[in-house]
PyMOL commands that place a pseudoatom at each C-alpha (Angstrom):
pseudoatom trace, name=CA, resn=MET, resi=1, chain=A, elem=C, hetatm=0, pos=[194.954, -83.398, -67.535]
pseudoatom trace, name=CA, resn=ALA, resi=2, chain=A, elem=C, hetatm=0, pos=[194.544, -86.685, -66.198]
pseudoatom trace, name=CA, resn=LYS, resi=3, chain=A, elem=C, hetatm=0, pos=[191.294, -88.966, -67.682]
pseudoatom trace, name=CA, resn=LYS, resi=4, chain=A, elem=C, hetatm=0, pos=[188.752, -90.186, -65.493]
pseudoatom trace, name=CA, resn=GLU, resi=5, chain=A, elem=C, hetatm=0, pos=[188.531, -93.556, -64.725]
pseudoatom trace, name=CA, resn=MET, resi=6, chain=A, elem=C, hetatm=0, pos=[186.230, -95.780, -67.232]
pseudoatom trace, name=CA, resn=GLU, resi=7, chain=A, elem=C, hetatm=0, pos=[183.256, -96.784, -66.150]
pseudoatom trace, name=CA, resn=VAL, resi=8, chain=A, elem=C, hetatm=0, pos=[182.396, -100.572, -66.996]
pseudoatom trace, name=CA, resn=MET, resi=9, chain=A, elem=C, hetatm=0, pos=[179.180, -102.384, -66.896]
pseudoatom trace, name=CA, resn=LYS, resi=10, chain=A, elem=C, hetatm=0, pos=[178.409, -104.642, -63.932]
pseudoatom trace, name=CA, resn=ASP, resi=11, chain=A, elem=C, hetatm=0, pos=[176.561, -108.202, -63.976]
pseudoatom trace, name=CA, resn=VAL, resi=12, chain=A, elem=C, hetatm=0, pos=[176.519, -108.581, -67.426]
pseudoatom trace, name=CA, resn=ASP, resi=13, chain=A, elem=C, hetatm=0, pos=[174.779, -112.047, -68.175]
pseudoatom trace, name=CA, resn=LEU, resi=14, chain=A, elem=C, hetatm=0, pos=[177.318, -114.007, -70.282]
pseudoatom trace, name=CA, resn=GLU, resi=15, chain=A, elem=C, hetatm=0, pos=[175.139, -116.061, -71.756]
pseudoatom trace, name=CA, resn=ARG, resi=16, chain=A, elem=C, hetatm=0, pos=[172.978, -113.748, -72.907]
pseudoatom trace, name=CA, resn=TYR, resi=17, chain=A, elem=C, hetatm=0, pos=[175.804, -111.911, -74.594]
pseudoatom trace, name=CA, resn=MET, resi=18, chain=A, elem=C, hetatm=0, pos=[176.668, -114.782, -76.575]
pseudoatom trace, name=CA, resn=GLY, resi=19, chain=A, elem=C, hetatm=0, pos=[175.850, -114.932, -79.923]
pseudoatom trace, name=CA, resn=ARG, resi=20, chain=A, elem=C, hetatm=0, pos=[176.649, -112.651, -83.107]
pseudoatom trace, name=CA, resn=TRP, resi=21, chain=A, elem=C, hetatm=0, pos=[177.096, -109.190, -83.260]
pseudoatom trace, name=CA, resn=TYR, resi=22, chain=A, elem=C, hetatm=0, pos=[177.720, -106.886, -86.014]
pseudoatom trace, name=CA, resn=GLU, resi=23, chain=A, elem=C, hetatm=0, pos=[180.285, -103.987, -86.031]
pseudoatom trace, name=CA, resn=ILE, resi=24, chain=A, elem=C, hetatm=0, pos=[178.383, -101.096, -86.834]
pseudoatom trace, name=CA, resn=ALA, resi=25, chain=A, elem=C, hetatm=0, pos=[181.867, -98.594, -86.122]
pseudoatom trace, name=CA, resn=SER, resi=26, chain=A, elem=C, hetatm=0, pos=[185.108, -98.819, -84.398]
pseudoatom trace, name=CA, resn=PHE, resi=27, chain=A, elem=C, hetatm=0, pos=[188.536, -96.939, -84.600]
pseudoatom trace, name=CA, resn=PRO, resi=28, chain=A, elem=C, hetatm=0, pos=[190.748, -97.995, -87.417]
pseudoatom trace, name=CA, resn=SER, resi=29, chain=A, elem=C, hetatm=0, pos=[193.088, -101.041, -86.075]
pseudoatom trace, name=CA, resn=ARG, resi=30, chain=A, elem=C, hetatm=0, pos=[196.287, -102.535, -87.735]
pseudoatom trace, name=CA, resn=PHE, resi=31, chain=A, elem=C, hetatm=0, pos=[194.755, -105.734, -86.831]
pseudoatom trace, name=CA, resn=GLN, resi=32, chain=A, elem=C, hetatm=0, pos=[191.660, -105.375, -88.835]
pseudoatom trace, name=CA, resn=PRO, resi=33, chain=A, elem=C, hetatm=0, pos=[191.738, -104.924, -92.526]
pseudoatom trace, name=CA, resn=LYS, resi=34, chain=A, elem=C, hetatm=0, pos=[191.344, -101.122, -93.821]
pseudoatom trace, name=CA, resn=ASN, resi=35, chain=A, elem=C, hetatm=0, pos=[188.753, -102.176, -96.693]
pseudoatom trace, name=CA, resn=GLY, resi=36, chain=A, elem=C, hetatm=0, pos=[186.935, -105.086, -94.847]
pseudoatom trace, name=CA, resn=ALA, resi=37, chain=A, elem=C, hetatm=0, pos=[182.999, -104.901, -95.007]
pseudoatom trace, name=CA, resn=ASN, resi=38, chain=A, elem=C, hetatm=0, pos=[179.941, -106.942, -93.113]
pseudoatom trace, name=CA, resn=THR, resi=39, chain=A, elem=C, hetatm=0, pos=[182.673, -106.997, -90.357]
pseudoatom trace, name=CA, resn=ARG, resi=40, chain=A, elem=C, hetatm=0, pos=[180.913, -108.968, -86.949]
pseudoatom trace, name=CA, resn=ALA, resi=41, chain=A, elem=C, hetatm=0, pos=[182.018, -111.105, -84.041]
pseudoatom trace, name=CA, resn=THR, resi=42, chain=A, elem=C, hetatm=0, pos=[180.254, -114.435, -82.924]
pseudoatom trace, name=CA, resn=TYR, resi=43, chain=A, elem=C, hetatm=0, pos=[180.828, -114.936, -79.140]
pseudoatom trace, name=CA, resn=THR, resi=44, chain=A, elem=C, hetatm=0, pos=[180.182, -118.861, -77.870]
pseudoatom trace, name=CA, resn=LEU, resi=45, chain=A, elem=C, hetatm=0, pos=[180.453, -119.830, -74.244]
pseudoatom trace, name=CA, resn=ARG, resi=46, chain=A, elem=C, hetatm=0, pos=[182.850, -123.106, -74.237]
pseudoatom trace, name=CA, resn=ASP, resi=47, chain=A, elem=C, hetatm=0, pos=[182.642, -123.216, -70.617]
pseudoatom trace, name=CA, resn=GLU, resi=48, chain=A, elem=C, hetatm=0, pos=[181.475, -120.844, -67.337]
pseudoatom trace, name=CA, resn=ARG, resi=49, chain=A, elem=C, hetatm=0, pos=[184.940, -119.192, -67.914]
pseudoatom trace, name=CA, resn=THR, resi=50, chain=A, elem=C, hetatm=0, pos=[185.691, -119.066, -71.290]
pseudoatom trace, name=CA, resn=VAL, resi=51, chain=A, elem=C, hetatm=0, pos=[184.422, -117.562, -74.313]
pseudoatom trace, name=CA, resn=ASN, resi=52, chain=A, elem=C, hetatm=0, pos=[185.015, -118.500, -78.229]
pseudoatom trace, name=CA, resn=VAL, resi=53, chain=A, elem=C, hetatm=0, pos=[185.732, -115.560, -80.527]
pseudoatom trace, name=CA, resn=LEU, resi=54, chain=A, elem=C, hetatm=0, pos=[185.061, -115.621, -84.267]
pseudoatom trace, name=CA, resn=ASN, resi=55, chain=A, elem=C, hetatm=0, pos=[185.969, -112.055, -85.788]
pseudoatom trace, name=CA, resn=GLU, resi=56, chain=A, elem=C, hetatm=0, pos=[184.978, -111.927, -89.527]
pseudoatom trace, name=CA, resn=THR, resi=57, chain=A, elem=C, hetatm=0, pos=[185.223, -109.327, -92.053]
pseudoatom trace, name=CA, resn=TRP, resi=58, chain=A, elem=C, hetatm=0, pos=[184.699, -109.588, -96.114]
pseudoatom trace, name=CA, resn=VAL, resi=59, chain=A, elem=C, hetatm=0, pos=[187.878, -108.375, -97.812]
pseudoatom trace, name=CA, resn=ASP, resi=60, chain=A, elem=C, hetatm=0, pos=[187.003, -108.339, -102.080]
pseudoatom trace, name=CA, resn=GLY, resi=61, chain=A, elem=C, hetatm=0, pos=[184.316, -110.888, -101.808]
pseudoatom trace, name=CA, resn=ARG, resi=62, chain=A, elem=C, hetatm=0, pos=[186.566, -113.219, -99.101]
pseudoatom trace, name=CA, resn=ARG, resi=63, chain=A, elem=C, hetatm=0, pos=[185.949, -114.081, -95.368]
pseudoatom trace, name=CA, resn=SER, resi=64, chain=A, elem=C, hetatm=0, pos=[189.019, -113.106, -93.534]
pseudoatom trace, name=CA, resn=PHE, resi=65, chain=A, elem=C, hetatm=0, pos=[188.792, -114.248, -89.799]
pseudoatom trace, name=CA, resn=ILE, resi=66, chain=A, elem=C, hetatm=0, pos=[190.532, -114.971, -86.370]
pseudoatom trace, name=CA, resn=GLU, resi=67, chain=A, elem=C, hetatm=0, pos=[189.603, -117.203, -83.918]
pseudoatom trace, name=CA, resn=GLY, resi=68, chain=A, elem=C, hetatm=0, pos=[190.489, -116.610, -79.991]
pseudoatom trace, name=CA, resn=THR, resi=69, chain=A, elem=C, hetatm=0, pos=[189.259, -117.075, -76.380]
pseudoatom trace, name=CA, resn=ALA, resi=70, chain=A, elem=C, hetatm=0, pos=[187.781, -114.940, -73.796]
pseudoatom trace, name=CA, resn=VAL, resi=71, chain=A, elem=C, hetatm=0, pos=[187.753, -114.688, -69.953]
pseudoatom trace, name=CA, resn=LYS, resi=72, chain=A, elem=C, hetatm=0, pos=[186.846, -112.326, -67.069]
pseudoatom trace, name=CA, resn=ALA, resi=73, chain=A, elem=C, hetatm=0, pos=[189.924, -110.624, -66.438]
pseudoatom trace, name=CA, resn=ASN, resi=74, chain=A, elem=C, hetatm=0, pos=[189.097, -111.096, -62.422]
pseudoatom trace, name=CA, resn=PRO, resi=75, chain=A, elem=C, hetatm=0, pos=[186.783, -113.988, -62.340]
pseudoatom trace, name=CA, resn=ASP, resi=76, chain=A, elem=C, hetatm=0, pos=[185.896, -112.553, -58.474]
pseudoatom trace, name=CA, resn=SER, resi=77, chain=A, elem=C, hetatm=0, pos=[184.760, -109.185, -59.736]
pseudoatom trace, name=CA, resn=ASN, resi=78, chain=A, elem=C, hetatm=0, pos=[181.163, -108.463, -61.120]
pseudoatom trace, name=CA, resn=GLU, resi=79, chain=A, elem=C, hetatm=0, pos=[183.016, -106.065, -63.993]
pseudoatom trace, name=CA, resn=ALA, resi=80, chain=A, elem=C, hetatm=0, pos=[182.455, -106.556, -67.122]
pseudoatom trace, name=CA, resn=LYS, resi=81, chain=A, elem=C, hetatm=0, pos=[186.049, -107.116, -68.097]
pseudoatom trace, name=CA, resn=LEU, resi=82, chain=A, elem=C, hetatm=0, pos=[187.577, -109.498, -70.362]
pseudoatom trace, name=CA, resn=LYS, resi=83, chain=A, elem=C, hetatm=0, pos=[190.865, -110.054, -71.428]
pseudoatom trace, name=CA, resn=VAL, resi=84, chain=A, elem=C, hetatm=0, pos=[190.953, -111.653, -75.196]
pseudoatom trace, name=CA, resn=LYS, resi=85, chain=A, elem=C, hetatm=0, pos=[193.452, -113.779, -76.528]
pseudoatom trace, name=CA, resn=PHE, resi=86, chain=A, elem=C, hetatm=0, pos=[194.402, -114.405, -80.279]
pseudoatom trace, name=CA, resn=TYR, resi=87, chain=A, elem=C, hetatm=0, pos=[197.210, -115.982, -82.055]
pseudoatom trace, name=CA, resn=VAL, resi=88, chain=A, elem=C, hetatm=0, pos=[199.067, -114.530, -84.944]
pseudoatom trace, name=CA, resn=PRO, resi=89, chain=A, elem=C, hetatm=0, pos=[199.570, -114.682, -87.507]
pseudoatom trace, name=CA, resn=PRO, resi=90, chain=A, elem=C, hetatm=0, pos=[196.572, -116.759, -87.514]
pseudoatom trace, name=CA, resn=PHE, resi=91, chain=A, elem=C, hetatm=0, pos=[197.866, -118.936, -90.238]
pseudoatom trace, name=CA, resn=LEU, resi=92, chain=A, elem=C, hetatm=0, pos=[200.639, -120.288, -87.941]
pseudoatom trace, name=CA, resn=PRO, resi=93, chain=A, elem=C, hetatm=0, pos=[199.353, -119.477, -84.276]
pseudoatom trace, name=CA, resn=ILE, resi=94, chain=A, elem=C, hetatm=0, pos=[202.541, -118.774, -82.480]
pseudoatom trace, name=CA, resn=ILE, resi=95, chain=A, elem=C, hetatm=0, pos=[202.589, -115.362, -81.112]
pseudoatom trace, name=CA, resn=PRO, resi=96, chain=A, elem=C, hetatm=0, pos=[199.470, -115.101, -78.560]
pseudoatom trace, name=CA, resn=ILE, resi=97, chain=A, elem=C, hetatm=0, pos=[198.540, -111.388, -78.561]
pseudoatom trace, name=CA, resn=VAL, resi=98, chain=A, elem=C, hetatm=0, pos=[196.695, -110.608, -75.035]
pseudoatom trace, name=CA, resn=GLY, resi=99, chain=A, elem=C, hetatm=0, pos=[193.816, -107.559, -74.900]
pseudoatom trace, name=CA, resn=ASP, resi=100, chain=A, elem=C, hetatm=0, pos=[191.271, -105.315, -73.089]
pseudoatom trace, name=CA, resn=TYR, resi=101, chain=A, elem=C, hetatm=0, pos=[187.384, -106.165, -73.729]
pseudoatom trace, name=CA, resn=TRP, resi=102, chain=A, elem=C, hetatm=0, pos=[185.874, -103.759, -71.218]
pseudoatom trace, name=CA, resn=ILE, resi=103, chain=A, elem=C, hetatm=0, pos=[181.723, -103.534, -71.564]
pseudoatom trace, name=CA, resn=LEU, resi=104, chain=A, elem=C, hetatm=0, pos=[181.354, -99.981, -71.657]
pseudoatom trace, name=CA, resn=TYR, resi=105, chain=A, elem=C, hetatm=0, pos=[177.869, -99.978, -71.980]
pseudoatom trace, name=CA, resn=LEU, resi=106, chain=A, elem=C, hetatm=0, pos=[174.771, -102.434, -73.151]
pseudoatom trace, name=CA, resn=ASP, resi=107, chain=A, elem=C, hetatm=0, pos=[171.359, -102.151, -73.043]
pseudoatom trace, name=CA, resn=HIS, resi=108, chain=A, elem=C, hetatm=0, pos=[169.155, -103.760, -71.051]
pseudoatom trace, name=CA, resn=ASP, resi=109, chain=A, elem=C, hetatm=0, pos=[167.991, -105.994, -74.286]
pseudoatom trace, name=CA, resn=TYR, resi=110, chain=A, elem=C, hetatm=0, pos=[171.594, -106.947, -75.283]
pseudoatom trace, name=CA, resn=HIS, resi=111, chain=A, elem=C, hetatm=0, pos=[170.764, -105.475, -78.629]
pseudoatom trace, name=CA, resn=HIS, resi=112, chain=A, elem=C, hetatm=0, pos=[173.541, -102.595, -78.722]
pseudoatom trace, name=CA, resn=ALA, resi=113, chain=A, elem=C, hetatm=0, pos=[177.039, -102.270, -77.019]
pseudoatom trace, name=CA, resn=LEU, resi=114, chain=A, elem=C, hetatm=0, pos=[179.924, -99.890, -76.330]
pseudoatom trace, name=CA, resn=ILE, resi=115, chain=A, elem=C, hetatm=0, pos=[183.280, -101.896, -76.156]
pseudoatom trace, name=CA, resn=GLY, resi=116, chain=A, elem=C, hetatm=0, pos=[186.932, -100.148, -75.234]
pseudoatom trace, name=CA, resn=GLN, resi=117, chain=A, elem=C, hetatm=0, pos=[189.688, -100.958, -72.869]
pseudoatom trace, name=CA, resn=PRO, resi=118, chain=A, elem=C, hetatm=0, pos=[191.904, -98.602, -70.778]
pseudoatom trace, name=CA, resn=SER, resi=119, chain=A, elem=C, hetatm=0, pos=[194.378, -97.282, -72.899]
pseudoatom trace, name=CA, resn=ARG, resi=120, chain=A, elem=C, hetatm=0, pos=[191.384, -95.631, -74.862]
pseudoatom trace, name=CA, resn=ASN, resi=121, chain=A, elem=C, hetatm=0, pos=[193.045, -96.923, -78.208]
pseudoatom trace, name=CA, resn=TYR, resi=122, chain=A, elem=C, hetatm=0, pos=[190.376, -98.968, -79.475]
pseudoatom trace, name=CA, resn=LEU, resi=123, chain=A, elem=C, hetatm=0, pos=[186.891, -98.598, -79.744]
pseudoatom trace, name=CA, resn=TRP, resi=124, chain=A, elem=C, hetatm=0, pos=[183.945, -100.598, -81.183]
pseudoatom trace, name=CA, resn=ILE, resi=125, chain=A, elem=C, hetatm=0, pos=[180.113, -99.822, -81.240]
pseudoatom trace, name=CA, resn=LEU, resi=126, chain=A, elem=C, hetatm=0, pos=[178.153, -103.358, -81.906]
pseudoatom trace, name=CA, resn=CYS, resi=127, chain=A, elem=C, hetatm=0, pos=[174.810, -104.280, -82.357]
pseudoatom trace, name=CA, resn=ARG, resi=128, chain=A, elem=C, hetatm=0, pos=[172.776, -107.500, -82.958]
pseudoatom trace, name=CA, resn=GLU, resi=129, chain=A, elem=C, hetatm=0, pos=[171.769, -106.423, -86.387]
pseudoatom trace, name=CA, resn=ASN, resi=130, chain=A, elem=C, hetatm=0, pos=[173.966, -105.034, -89.266]
pseudoatom trace, name=CA, resn=HIS, resi=131, chain=A, elem=C, hetatm=0, pos=[172.464, -101.375, -88.778]
pseudoatom trace, name=CA, resn=LEU, resi=132, chain=A, elem=C, hetatm=0, pos=[171.545, -99.132, -86.052]
pseudoatom trace, name=CA, resn=ASP, resi=133, chain=A, elem=C, hetatm=0, pos=[169.410, -96.284, -86.049]
pseudoatom trace, name=CA, resn=GLU, resi=134, chain=A, elem=C, hetatm=0, pos=[171.137, -92.729, -85.870]
pseudoatom trace, name=CA, resn=GLU, resi=135, chain=A, elem=C, hetatm=0, pos=[169.527, -91.628, -82.668]
pseudoatom trace, name=CA, resn=THR, resi=136, chain=A, elem=C, hetatm=0, pos=[171.056, -94.743, -80.862]
pseudoatom trace, name=CA, resn=TYR, resi=137, chain=A, elem=C, hetatm=0, pos=[174.160, -94.773, -82.717]
pseudoatom trace, name=CA, resn=ASN, resi=138, chain=A, elem=C, hetatm=0, pos=[174.821, -90.886, -81.393]
pseudoatom trace, name=CA, resn=GLU, resi=139, chain=A, elem=C, hetatm=0, pos=[173.643, -91.674, -77.863]
pseudoatom trace, name=CA, resn=LEU, resi=140, chain=A, elem=C, hetatm=0, pos=[176.941, -94.215, -77.773]
pseudoatom trace, name=CA, resn=VAL, resi=141, chain=A, elem=C, hetatm=0, pos=[179.160, -91.839, -79.513]
pseudoatom trace, name=CA, resn=GLU, resi=142, chain=A, elem=C, hetatm=0, pos=[178.173, -89.565, -76.608]
pseudoatom trace, name=CA, resn=LYS, resi=143, chain=A, elem=C, hetatm=0, pos=[178.452, -92.414, -73.878]
pseudoatom trace, name=CA, resn=ALA, resi=144, chain=A, elem=C, hetatm=0, pos=[182.128, -92.922, -75.617]
pseudoatom trace, name=CA, resn=LYS, resi=145, chain=A, elem=C, hetatm=0, pos=[183.182, -89.138, -75.552]
pseudoatom trace, name=CA, resn=GLU, resi=146, chain=A, elem=C, hetatm=0, pos=[182.344, -89.190, -72.048]
pseudoatom trace, name=CA, resn=GLN, resi=147, chain=A, elem=C, hetatm=0, pos=[184.530, -91.943, -71.386]
pseudoatom trace, name=CA, resn=GLY, resi=148, chain=A, elem=C, hetatm=0, pos=[187.356, -89.890, -72.496]
pseudoatom trace, name=CA, resn=TYR, resi=149, chain=A, elem=C, hetatm=0, pos=[187.384, -91.426, -76.342]
pseudoatom trace, name=CA, resn=ASP, resi=150, chain=A, elem=C, hetatm=0, pos=[188.480, -89.257, -79.251]
pseudoatom trace, name=CA, resn=VAL, resi=151, chain=A, elem=C, hetatm=0, pos=[185.319, -90.084, -81.197]
pseudoatom trace, name=CA, resn=SER, resi=152, chain=A, elem=C, hetatm=0, pos=[186.359, -88.109, -84.486]
pseudoatom trace, name=CA, resn=LYS, resi=153, chain=A, elem=C, hetatm=0, pos=[188.611, -91.657, -84.919]
pseudoatom trace, name=CA, resn=LEU, resi=154, chain=A, elem=C, hetatm=0, pos=[185.092, -93.664, -85.016]
pseudoatom trace, name=CA, resn=ARG, resi=155, chain=A, elem=C, hetatm=0, pos=[184.874, -94.957, -88.808]
pseudoatom trace, name=CA, resn=ARG, resi=156, chain=A, elem=C, hetatm=0, pos=[181.482, -96.389, -89.951]
pseudoatom trace, name=CA, resn=THR, resi=157, chain=A, elem=C, hetatm=0, pos=[181.576, -99.885, -91.107]
pseudoatom trace, name=CA, resn=THR, resi=158, chain=A, elem=C, hetatm=0, pos=[179.952, -100.920, -94.887]
pseudoatom trace, name=CA, resn=HIS, resi=159, chain=A, elem=C, hetatm=0, pos=[177.579, -103.466, -94.283]
pseudoatom trace, name=CA, resn=THR, resi=160, chain=A, elem=C, hetatm=0, pos=[175.499, -105.281, -97.016]
pseudoatom trace, name=CA, resn=ASP, resi=161, chain=A, elem=C, hetatm=0, pos=[174.259, -109.104, -97.048]
pseudoatom trace, name=CA, resn=PRO, resi=162, chain=A, elem=C, hetatm=0, pos=[177.052, -111.051, -95.675]
pseudoatom trace, name=CA, resn=PRO, resi=163, chain=A, elem=C, hetatm=0, pos=[176.881, -115.119, -96.167]
pseudoatom trace, name=CA, resn=GLU, resi=164, chain=A, elem=C, hetatm=0, pos=[174.930, -116.210, -93.111]
pseudoatom trace, name=CA, resn=GLY, resi=165, chain=A, elem=C, hetatm=0, pos=[177.219, -118.844, -91.973]
pseudoatom trace, name=CA, resn=ASP, resi=166, chain=A, elem=C, hetatm=0, pos=[180.762, -119.430, -93.224]
pseudoatom trace, name=CA, resn=GLU, resi=167, chain=A, elem=C, hetatm=0, pos=[179.631, -119.475, -96.606]
pseudoatom trace, name=CA, resn=GLY, resi=168, chain=A, elem=C, hetatm=0, pos=[181.903, -117.550, -99.038]
pseudoatom trace, name=CA, resn=PRO, resi=169, chain=A, elem=C, hetatm=0, pos=[185.543, -118.011, -100.522]
pseudoatom trace, name=CA, resn=LYS, resi=170, chain=A, elem=C, hetatm=0, pos=[188.357, -118.054, -96.870]
pseudoatom trace, name=CA, resn=ASP, resi=171, chain=A, elem=C, hetatm=0, pos=[191.296, -116.049, -96.995]
pseudoatom trace, name=CA, resn=THR, resi=172, chain=A, elem=C, hetatm=0, pos=[193.080, -119.228, -95.900]
pseudoatom trace, name=CA, resn=LYS, resi=173, chain=A, elem=C, hetatm=0, pos=[196.616, -117.923, -95.429]
pseudoatom trace, name=CA, resn=GLY, resi=174, chain=A, elem=C, hetatm=0, pos=[196.033, -114.750, -93.443]
pseudoatom trace, name=CA, resn=ILE, resi=175, chain=A, elem=C, hetatm=0, pos=[196.885, -112.384, -96.174]
pseudoatom trace, name=CA, resn=TRP, resi=176, chain=A, elem=C, hetatm=0, pos=[194.877, -109.521, -94.768]
pseudoatom trace, name=CA, resn=TRP, resi=177, chain=A, elem=C, hetatm=0, pos=[196.816, -109.627, -91.232]
pseudoatom trace, name=CA, resn=ILE, resi=178, chain=A, elem=C, hetatm=0, pos=[200.487, -109.641, -93.124]
pseudoatom trace, name=CA, resn=LYS, resi=179, chain=A, elem=C, hetatm=0, pos=[198.984, -106.470, -95.382]
pseudoatom trace, name=CA, resn=SER, resi=180, chain=A, elem=C, hetatm=0, pos=[197.852, -104.689, -91.906]
pseudoatom trace, name=CA, resn=ILE, resi=181, chain=A, elem=C, hetatm=0, pos=[201.157, -104.828, -90.652]
pseudoatom trace, name=CA, resn=PHE, resi=182, chain=A, elem=C, hetatm=0, pos=[202.322, -102.446, -93.522]
pseudoatom trace, name=CA, resn=GLY, resi=183, chain=A, elem=C, hetatm=0, pos=[199.181, -100.258, -93.315]
pseudoatom trace, name=CA, resn=LYS, resi=184, chain=A, elem=C, hetatm=0, pos=[197.607, -101.615, -96.396]
for i in range(1, 184): cmd.bond("trace and resi %d" % i, "trace and resi %d" % (i + 1))
show_as sticks, trace
zoom trace
């Protein structure tokens, strides 16, 4: 049975979307450390077409991060479909990795969001705070189910009190990325 076409938000105000988002839950990914905590993304508008992306997580008390960019997949469309690009390995940016970042749901206050992509292999529940009430979380899980996602793969992200800015020792060698290739 073919999956229905995914519905994507329209007319998202990109400037309003900028800022820090905390990962509340996600599908495990080989591009993220398996034991990462306090995972968050910070989006900054570089110009009217390009968004700087900073993804951070803490592993064993060390800040791991990767930086990239995002642009609208189709500049003439009002759909919230972005293309994100990261270079790997992050300590020696050689290979561009490009992926889809589709905003499947965004509340009117720009407080919580459901992010996915057409293959349905990746899914994120994001929030402006590092916690989300259970009722809203369950509503987002239902929305993901309606979009054809196998929500049994969702894993909640552990949050404690991460440093506010770039504080904390950094994983400057990108060791987390190498380990993730081998499923660690």
